[in-house]
N, C-alpha and C positions, 0 to 999 in steps of 0.2 A: 504493501500498499503506500503510496506516495505522500510524502509531509509536505507541509505548505512550503519549507525551503525549498524542496523538489519542484514543486509547482512554480515557485518564483524563477527558479533558475530556468524553468523552460518557458516561461512566460514573457519575461522582461529583459530588456537590453543590460548591458554592464552597469552603467550607471545607476538604474532604477534598482538592479538587484543588490548593488553596494548599499545604495539609500534604506532599501526595505530590510536588508539584513543588519543594519545598524538599528533602525526602530525594533526588529524582532529582538535583539540583544539586549535593548535598553529597557524593553519592557520584561524580557525575562529576568533581568537582573533585580528590577524593582518589584516584581511579584515573587521573588525568591521565599521560600518557606510558606507562603500563602496557599491555603485550602479553599476549595469549592465545597459546598455542602455534601457532594457526592465522595469527598475524601481525595479527588484528584488533585494535582498541583493546580492552584488557580489560574497559571500561564496557559493552560490549556484551553481556556475560553477565549482570551483575545488572538490566539491562533486560530480557533475554529471560526471566530468572526472574519478574522483576515482571509482564511482560506475560502469561505464563502465568497468573498468580494473578488479573490482571485480569479475562483471559477467563473465568475460574471464578466471577467475581463475589464475590472475597473482599473483606475490608473494608480500609480505609485503612491502619490499623496494620499488618496482615499485609503489604500491598504495600510501604508504607515499610520494614519490616523485611529483604524481597527486594531492595530496592534497595541496603541498607545491609551485606547478609550477609557480605561479604568485605572491609568497611573495617578491621577490627582486625587480620586476619590479614596485610593486603597493604598498609597505609597507617599515617601516622603517628598516626591517629585513635586514642583511647583509648575503653574502656568509659564513662568518666565523659563524654566528649564526647558520646557516643550519648545516653545518659540525660537529659543536660542539654538537648540540641538538641532530642530527639524523644519525651521522657517516659519514664515508667515502663513503660508498656504495650510499646511499640515495642522498647525495651530488652530487657524479659523475652523477648520473642520471638526478638529477634538474639541473646541470650545463650542460650538455649535451642537455637537452630540451631547456634551457635559449638561448643557442648560436644558436640553430636552429630558434628559434623565434624572434631573433633580427635580422634575415636576411633582408637587405633593398637594393633595386634594382634601376639602373638608366634606364634600359629600358627592354621591354618584353623579346627580345632574350638574354639578359644577365640574367634575372629572370630565365629563364628555365634553363639555363645551370649552373649558379651557385647554385640554390635551389637543382638539381640532385647531384653535388658535394658535397657539404655540408650533405646533407641526407646521401649520400652512405657513405662517411668517419665517420659520426656518427654512422651508422649501424654498420660499420665494428668495432667499438669499443664496443658497447653495443645495440643490437635490440630494448631492453626495450624502449632506447631513442625515437626509432621512433614508438613504439606501444603508448607510452604517447602521442606524438606528433599527432598520428591519432586518438586517444581518445579525444583530445582538440579539434581537427578539427570537429569531429562529433558532439560534443556539440555546438560548435560555428555555424555549420550549421543548427541544430536544431533550433537555437534561432536567424537567419539571419533576419527574419521579423521585427526585431527592428532596422536596420540599415539602413542609406540612400540608394537608389536605387545604386548608383553608387558603394557605398561599398559592398553591396550584389552581384553585378555583379563582382568586382574585387575578392571577396572571392571565389565565385562559380566557376569563370574561374581557379583559382589557384587549387582550389579543383579537378576540372575534369583533369586539365592537369598535375598536380604535385601529387596529394595525392591519387588519385583515382587508378593510374597506379601502385604507390608504394605499396598500400593495397592488390592489385591484385598479385603482384609479392610475397608479406610475405604470402597470404593466402594459 
């Protein structure tokens, strides 16, 4: 079975490969010793999200942002670190994803309206932010069985009500 690095080596030119391997190694180092609910190393998640995007043929900055999408939330890395190490384009994709990922709601009705508003505002700026978000959601759905029943239901409901229709509109 091919790894995400194998796929990167087959799909991108030398400069992009070097850039993506740098993002891979940075995220790997930042997530060192972290675990997912499944007990797997946390780094398997950003790799899976990046691999989905490689398989879709997305550009190197988008894949790099996928590798990095959780480093601010879960590690000592800062937004300035990301900007300095990976440039403005990756930073803006990363920042757009991070903002969408932090949306919290008071009620179900507010959740629906606010989710759609934030998502469409982000989409207007760069559709790649939404594509990263959808890849992240896809991988999270694939590993849903490791979460509590209540959390499984919440994530599944959000996916059906928010992300599935959005993916359909982009499709």
